[in-house]
C-alpha positions as CSV (number, residue, x, y, z in Angstrom):
1,M,-7.4,-84.1,43.3
2,P,-7.3,-84.3,47.1
3,A,-8.8,-81.4,48.9
4,A,-5.5,-80.5,50.6
5,A,-3.7,-80.4,47.3
6,A,-6.4,-78.2,45.8
7,S,-6.2,-75.7,48.6
8,A,-2.5,-75.4,48.0
9,L,-2.9,-74.2,44.4
10,T,-1.6,-70.7,43.7
11,S,-3.3,-68.3,41.3
12,P,-1.4,-67.4,38.1
13,P,0.2,-63.9,37.9
14,A,-2.0,-60.9,37.3
15,F,-2.7,-59.5,33.8
16,A,-0.4,-56.8,32.5
17,S,-1.5,-53.4,33.8
18,R,-2.3,-52.2,30.3
19,A,-4.9,-54.9,29.8
20,A,-6.7,-53.9,33.0
21,S,-6.5,-50.2,32.3
22,V,-8.2,-50.1,28.9
23,G,-11.9,-50.9,28.6
24,G,-13.9,-52.4,25.8
25,S,-15.4,-50.4,23.0
26,P,-18.8,-48.9,23.9
27,V,-19.5,-48.8,20.2
28,R,-19.0,-52.5,19.9
29,E,-21.2,-53.1,22.9
30,I,-23.9,-50.9,21.4
31,L,-23.7,-52.9,18.2
32,A,-24.4,-56.1,20.1
33,L,-27.5,-54.4,21.6
34,T,-28.8,-53.4,18.2
35,E,-28.4,-56.8,16.4
36,R,-31.9,-57.9,17.4
37,P,-34.3,-58.0,14.4
38,G,-36.2,-54.9,13.6
39,V,-33.8,-52.4,15.0
40,I,-32.8,-49.5,12.8
41,S,-29.3,-48.6,13.8
42,F,-27.4,-45.3,13.1
43,A,-24.7,-46.6,15.5
44,G,-22.1,-48.5,13.6
45,G,-20.0,-47.1,10.8
46,L,-20.9,-50.1,8.6
47,P,-20.8,-50.1,4.8
48,A,-24.0,-51.1,3.1
49,P,-23.7,-54.8,2.3
50,E,-26.1,-54.7,-0.6
51,L,-23.5,-52.4,-2.3
52,F,-20.7,-54.9,-2.1
53,D,-19.5,-56.0,-5.5
54,T,-20.0,-59.7,-4.6
55,E,-19.8,-61.0,-8.1
56,G,-16.6,-59.1,-8.9
57,L,-15.0,-60.2,-5.6
58,R,-16.1,-63.8,-6.2
59,A,-14.5,-63.7,-9.6
60,A,-11.3,-62.2,-8.1
61,Y,-11.0,-65.1,-5.7
62,D,-11.6,-67.6,-8.5
63,A,-8.8,-65.8,-10.5
64,A,-6.4,-66.0,-7.5
65,F,-6.8,-69.7,-7.3
66,A,-6.8,-70.2,-11.1
67,V,-3.5,-68.4,-11.6
68,S,-1.8,-70.1,-8.7
69,A,-3.6,-71.9,-5.9
70,R,-0.3,-72.9,-4.4
71,R,0.8,-69.3,-4.1
72,A,-2.6,-68.2,-2.8
73,L,-2.5,-70.8,0.0
74,Q,1.2,-70.4,0.9
75,Y,3.0,-68.1,3.3
76,S,3.9,-64.7,1.8
77,T,6.3,-61.8,2.5
78,T,5.6,-59.5,5.4
79,E,5.6,-56.4,3.2
80,G,2.7,-57.8,1.1
81,A,2.0,-59.1,-2.4
82,P,4.0,-57.0,-4.9
83,E,1.0,-56.6,-7.2
84,L,-1.2,-55.3,-4.4
85,R,1.5,-52.9,-3.2
86,E,1.8,-51.6,-6.8
87,A,-1.9,-51.1,-7.1
88,V,-2.0,-49.1,-3.8
89,A,0.9,-47.0,-4.9
90,R,-0.8,-46.2,-8.3
91,R,-3.9,-45.1,-6.5
92,A,-2.0,-42.9,-4.1
93,A,0.0,-41.4,-6.9
94,A,-3.2,-40.7,-8.8
95,R,-4.4,-38.6,-5.8
96,G,-1.3,-36.5,-5.9
97,L,1.1,-38.2,-3.6
98,P,4.1,-39.7,-5.4
99,T,4.3,-43.3,-4.2
100,G,6.1,-46.5,-5.2
101,A,5.4,-50.0,-4.3
102,D,8.4,-50.1,-2.0
103,D,6.8,-47.3,0.1
104,V,3.8,-49.5,1.0
105,L,3.2,-52.1,3.7
106,V,0.0,-54.2,3.4
107,T,-1.7,-54.7,6.7
108,S,-4.6,-56.6,8.1
109,G,-6.9,-53.6,8.1
110,S,-5.8,-50.0,8.7
111,Q,-6.3,-50.6,12.4
112,Q,-3.3,-53.0,12.4
113,A,-1.3,-50.2,10.7
114,L,-2.1,-47.9,13.6
115,T,-1.2,-50.6,16.1
116,L,2.2,-51.2,14.3
117,I,3.0,-47.5,14.2
118,T,2.1,-47.1,17.9
119,A,4.3,-50.1,18.8
120,V,7.2,-48.6,16.9
121,L,6.9,-45.0,18.2
122,V,5.2,-44.9,21.6
123,E,6.9,-45.7,24.9
124,P,4.8,-45.9,28.1
125,G,4.4,-42.3,29.3
126,D,4.9,-40.7,25.9
127,V,2.5,-38.0,24.9
128,V,0.2,-38.6,22.0
129,L,-1.9,-35.8,20.6
130,V,-5.4,-36.4,19.2
131,E,-8.3,-34.4,17.9
132,N,-11.1,-34.1,20.4
133,P,-13.4,-36.0,19.9
134,T,-11.6,-38.8,18.0
135,Y,-11.8,-42.4,16.8
136,L,-12.5,-44.6,19.8
137,A,-10.3,-47.5,18.7
138,A,-7.3,-45.2,18.4
139,L,-7.8,-44.2,22.0
140,Q,-7.8,-47.9,22.9
141,C,-4.6,-48.4,20.9
142,F,-2.8,-45.6,22.6
143,G,-4.1,-46.6,26.0
144,L,-2.7,-50.1,25.6
145,A,0.7,-48.6,24.7
146,G,0.7,-46.7,28.0
147,A,0.6,-43.3,26.2
148,R,-0.6,-40.1,27.9
149,V,-3.2,-38.9,25.4
150,V,-3.6,-35.1,25.2
151,A,-6.4,-33.4,23.2
152,V,-5.7,-30.7,20.7
153,P,-8.4,-28.0,20.7
154,C,-10.6,-28.2,17.6
155,D,-13.4,-26.2,16.1
156,A,-16.0,-27.0,13.3
157,E,-13.1,-27.3,10.8
158,G,-10.9,-29.5,13.0
159,I,-7.5,-28.9,14.5
160,I,-6.6,-25.2,15.4
161,P,-3.0,-24.8,14.3
162,E,-2.2,-22.1,16.8
163,A,-3.4,-24.3,19.7
164,L,-1.5,-27.3,18.2
165,E,1.8,-25.3,18.2
166,E,1.4,-24.3,21.8
167,I,0.7,-27.8,22.9
168,V,3.6,-29.3,21.0
169,A,6.0,-26.7,22.5
170,R,4.6,-27.4,26.0
171,E,4.1,-31.2,26.0
172,R,6.8,-32.4,23.6
173,P,4.6,-35.2,22.2
174,K,5.8,-38.1,20.2
175,L,3.1,-38.0,17.5
176,L,-0.1,-36.4,16.4
177,Y,-2.9,-38.7,15.3
178,T,-5.4,-37.2,13.0
179,I,-8.3,-38.1,10.7
180,P,-8.3,-34.9,8.6
181,T,-10.9,-36.0,6.0
182,F,-14.5,-36.8,7.0
183,Q,-13.3,-37.4,10.6
184,N,-14.7,-40.1,12.8
185,P,-16.9,-39.2,14.8
186,T,-17.6,-35.7,13.6
187,G,-17.5,-35.9,9.8
188,R,-15.5,-32.7,9.6
189,T,-12.7,-32.0,7.1
190,L,-9.5,-30.1,7.9
191,P,-9.0,-27.4,5.3
192,G,-5.9,-27.3,3.1
193,A,-4.4,-24.2,4.7
194,R,-4.6,-25.8,8.2
195,R,-3.0,-29.0,6.8
196,A,-0.1,-27.0,5.5
197,A,0.2,-25.3,8.9
198,V,0.1,-28.6,10.8
199,A,2.9,-30.0,8.5
200,Q,5.0,-27.0,9.1
201,I,4.5,-27.2,12.9
202,A,5.5,-30.8,12.8
203,A,8.7,-30.1,10.8
204,R,9.7,-27.1,12.9
205,L,9.1,-28.5,16.4
206,G,9.8,-32.2,15.7
207,L,6.7,-34.4,15.6
208,W,5.6,-37.6,13.9
209,L,2.2,-37.3,12.0
210,V,-0.2,-40.3,11.8
211,E,-2.8,-39.5,9.1
212,D,-5.7,-42.0,9.1
213,D,-7.7,-41.9,5.9
214,P,-10.4,-44.6,5.8
215,Y,-13.1,-42.3,4.3
216,G,-11.3,-40.1,1.8
217,D,-12.8,-41.8,-1.3
218,L,-16.3,-41.2,0.0
219,R,-16.8,-37.6,-1.1
220,Y,-20.3,-36.5,-2.0
221,E,-19.8,-32.8,-2.7
222,G,-17.0,-30.2,-2.7
223,T,-13.4,-30.7,-3.9
224,D,-10.7,-33.1,-2.8
225,V,-8.2,-31.7,-0.3
226,P,-4.6,-33.1,-0.6
227,W,-3.4,-35.5,2.0
228,L,-1.6,-34.0,5.0
229,A,1.3,-36.3,3.8
230,A,1.6,-34.3,0.6
231,H,2.3,-30.9,2.2
232,P,5.9,-29.5,2.5
233,G,7.4,-30.5,5.9
234,A,5.3,-33.7,6.3
235,E,7.3,-35.8,3.7
236,D,9.7,-37.4,6.2
237,R,7.5,-37.7,9.2
238,T,4.0,-38.9,8.1
239,A,2.6,-42.4,8.4
240,L,-0.5,-42.5,6.0
241,L,-3.0,-45.2,6.8
242,G,-5.4,-46.4,4.2
243,S,-8.1,-49.1,3.9
244,F,-10.1,-51.1,1.4
245,S,-12.9,-51.7,4.0
246,K,-15.1,-48.8,3.0
247,I,-14.7,-49.1,-0.8
248,M,-14.5,-52.8,-1.3
249,A,-15.5,-54.8,1.8
250,P,-14.5,-54.7,5.5
251,G,-14.5,-58.5,5.7
252,L,-11.4,-58.6,3.5
253,R,-9.4,-56.9,6.4
254,L,-7.0,-55.2,4.0
255,G,-5.3,-52.0,4.8
256,W,-2.0,-50.3,4.0
257,L,0.6,-48.1,5.4
258,R,2.7,-45.6,3.5
259,A,5.6,-44.3,5.6
260,P,9.2,-43.1,5.4
261,E,11.7,-45.9,4.9
262,A,13.0,-46.3,8.4
263,L,9.6,-46.1,10.0
264,R,8.1,-48.5,7.5
265,R,11.0,-51.0,8.1
266,A,10.4,-50.9,11.8
267,A,6.7,-51.5,11.2
268,V,7.6,-54.5,9.0
269,V,9.6,-56.0,11.8
270,T,6.8,-55.4,14.3
271,K,4.3,-57.0,12.0
272,Q,6.5,-60.1,11.8
273,A,6.0,-60.4,15.5
274,A,2.3,-59.9,15.2
275,D,1.1,-62.1,12.4
276,L,4.0,-62.7,10.0
277,H,2.0,-61.4,7.1
278,T,-1.6,-60.5,5.9
279,S,-3.6,-63.3,4.4
280,T,-2.1,-64.2,1.0
281,V,-5.3,-65.3,-0.7
282,D,-7.1,-62.1,0.3
283,Q,-4.2,-60.0,-1.0
284,L,-4.1,-61.8,-4.3
285,A,-7.9,-61.6,-4.7
286,A,-7.8,-57.9,-4.1
287,A,-5.0,-57.4,-6.6
288,H,-6.9,-59.4,-9.2
289,Y,-10.0,-57.3,-8.4
290,L,-8.1,-54.1,-8.9
291,S,-6.7,-55.2,-12.2
292,A,-10.0,-56.5,-13.6
293,V,-12.6,-54.0,-12.2
294,D,-12.9,-50.2,-12.4
295,L,-12.8,-49.6,-8.7
296,D,-13.4,-45.8,-9.2
297,A,-16.7,-46.6,-11.1
298,H,-17.8,-48.9,-8.2
299,V,-16.9,-46.2,-5.7
300,A,-19.0,-43.7,-7.7
301,T,-22.0,-46.0,-7.4
302,V,-21.4,-46.3,-3.6
303,R,-21.0,-42.5,-3.3
304,A,-24.3,-41.9,-5.1
305,A,-26.1,-44.2,-2.7
306,Y,-24.5,-42.8,0.4
307,R,-25.2,-39.2,-0.8
308,D,-28.9,-40.0,-0.9
309,R,-28.7,-41.6,2.5
310,R,-26.8,-38.6,4.0
311,D,-29.4,-36.3,2.6
312,A,-32.3,-38.3,4.0
313,L,-30.7,-38.2,7.4
314,L,-30.1,-34.5,7.3
315,A,-33.6,-33.8,6.0
316,G,-35.2,-35.7,8.9
317,L,-33.1,-34.6,11.9
318,V,-35.1,-31.3,12.3
319,D,-38.1,-33.3,13.3
320,A,-36.3,-36.2,15.0
321,L,-34.2,-34.4,17.6
322,P,-35.4,-32.0,20.3
323,P,-35.8,-28.3,19.3
324,G,-32.6,-26.4,19.7
325,S,-30.4,-29.3,18.6
326,V,-27.6,-28.6,16.1
327,W,-25.7,-30.8,13.6
328,N,-23.2,-30.5,10.8
329,R,-23.4,-31.3,7.1
330,P,-20.4,-33.5,6.2
331,E,-19.2,-33.4,2.6
332,G,-18.5,-37.1,2.7
333,G,-17.7,-40.0,4.9
334,M,-20.2,-41.9,7.1
335,F,-21.2,-39.7,10.0
336,V,-23.2,-36.8,11.1
337,W,-22.3,-35.2,14.5
338,A,-25.1,-33.7,16.5
339,R,-25.5,-31.8,19.8
340,L,-28.7,-31.7,21.9
341,P,-29.8,-28.5,23.6
342,E,-29.2,-27.6,27.2
343,A,-30.6,-30.0,29.9
344,H,-30.5,-32.9,27.5
345,D,-28.3,-36.0,27.7
346,A,-27.5,-38.2,24.7
347,A,-27.1,-41.3,26.9
348,A,-30.6,-40.9,28.3
349,L,-31.9,-40.4,24.7
350,F,-30.1,-43.6,23.6
351,K,-31.8,-45.7,26.3
352,A,-35.2,-44.3,25.2
353,A,-34.4,-44.8,21.6
354,L,-33.6,-48.5,22.1
355,G,-37.1,-48.9,23.5
356,H,-38.4,-47.7,20.1
357,D,-36.1,-50.0,18.1
358,V,-33.7,-47.3,16.9
359,A,-30.1,-46.6,18.0
360,F,-27.2,-44.2,17.6
361,V,-23.9,-43.7,19.5
362,P,-23.7,-41.2,22.4
363,G,-20.7,-39.0,21.8
364,S,-19.1,-39.1,25.3
365,P,-16.8,-42.2,24.6
366,F,-15.0,-40.4,21.8
367,F,-13.7,-37.6,24.0
368,T,-10.3,-37.3,25.7
369,G,-10.9,-35.7,29.1
370,P,-14.3,-34.3,30.1
371,P,-16.9,-35.3,27.5
372,D,-19.8,-33.4,26.1
373,P,-22.7,-35.5,27.2
374,R,-25.1,-33.8,24.8
375,T,-23.3,-35.0,21.7
376,L,-24.2,-38.0,19.5
377,R,-22.9,-39.7,16.3
378,L,-25.3,-40.9,13.6
379,S,-24.1,-43.1,10.7
380,F,-26.2,-42.9,7.5
381,T,-24.5,-45.5,5.3
382,T,-26.1,-48.8,6.4
383,H,-29.8,-48.2,5.7
384,T,-31.8,-47.0,2.7
385,P,-33.4,-43.6,2.7
386,E,-36.7,-45.2,3.4
387,E,-35.3,-47.0,6.4
388,I,-33.6,-43.9,7.6
389,T,-36.9,-42.0,7.4
390,E,-38.6,-44.6,9.5
391,G,-35.7,-44.7,12.0
392,L,-35.9,-41.0,12.5
393,A,-39.6,-41.2,13.1
394,R,-38.9,-43.7,15.9
395,L,-36.2,-41.4,17.2
396,A,-38.7,-38.5,17.3
397,R,-41.0,-40.6,19.4
398,A,-38.2,-41.5,21.8
399,A,-37.2,-37.8,22.1
400,G,-40.7,-36.7,22.6
């Protein structure tokens, strides 16, 4: 191309403002730093790969092709394979939430379900309420939608209903996003009485509820707490998000959405614009797996292993973190939330820890508004108790 012609070229238009205003995930960036051999990472919320039922899943894919390879490889309906929707509905009903197959939309991971609900409900400038701290990818999702994210005050048990009521009355939000069971990043669980209060506030003041439940099957002690969606007042306004990532395998990228009919239908139309439908072969394999394998028995095996790993982490933190540090004891899930004493900074400890081939996630990115720089999240699911003990010894050297 002649030099004169090249100089006359005009740059393409700028990116949309939402693409420039939302940054990448610090957790994903930390995971990239910890991929080098020898690093013991408490950073990512990753299921343990040695606990995947590889044989059962391989047989399920074989069955999907054996029954009808043509169907497995063909386009499918946006709502999802009927047999998988039925299986999801049965599991939800077994946990005390009456659900039919028509109440369910299969999604490409529960993250897509959150994206769809956000696209349906949130206009630029709308107020979205979140726990503080909360799931980082949810903050990204709401940021891309142009929402104004407002934090609801929380304590060690989660959302404080009285504070929620005051904020709803003042801010007139579109929705509340919550992870009430084994929350990410804190691991805390909202008690049943508070769930009932949240449902009543939403019904009385007019509020959508988005209940994210990727960890609810991973309970190691205590008793199950009914879903927020099951409480009076929440029936016609709750989008419940579920996932097979933590109990089968995250690589399947299979999640689901249970929502009132009008909201679910709008999500279906939005999904058609996003990806037409979730992978047919993966859905059919999952449906075959659920019909042939006792998933609850498999989950019980996973729970036992994770319970031991949680206990190993809790037992070693007293020697691994600086004196005066505090942390919680989650009844399930994947995370322990800790706070360093005064004059300590989790980001500085993280840098020192990397030098000792151990990692965690500093807590600041999970906050809306001013963060607490002394907080950190530690995941216990990926490594064996022996590896956790070694990782904590390395962390102690970094903290010393």
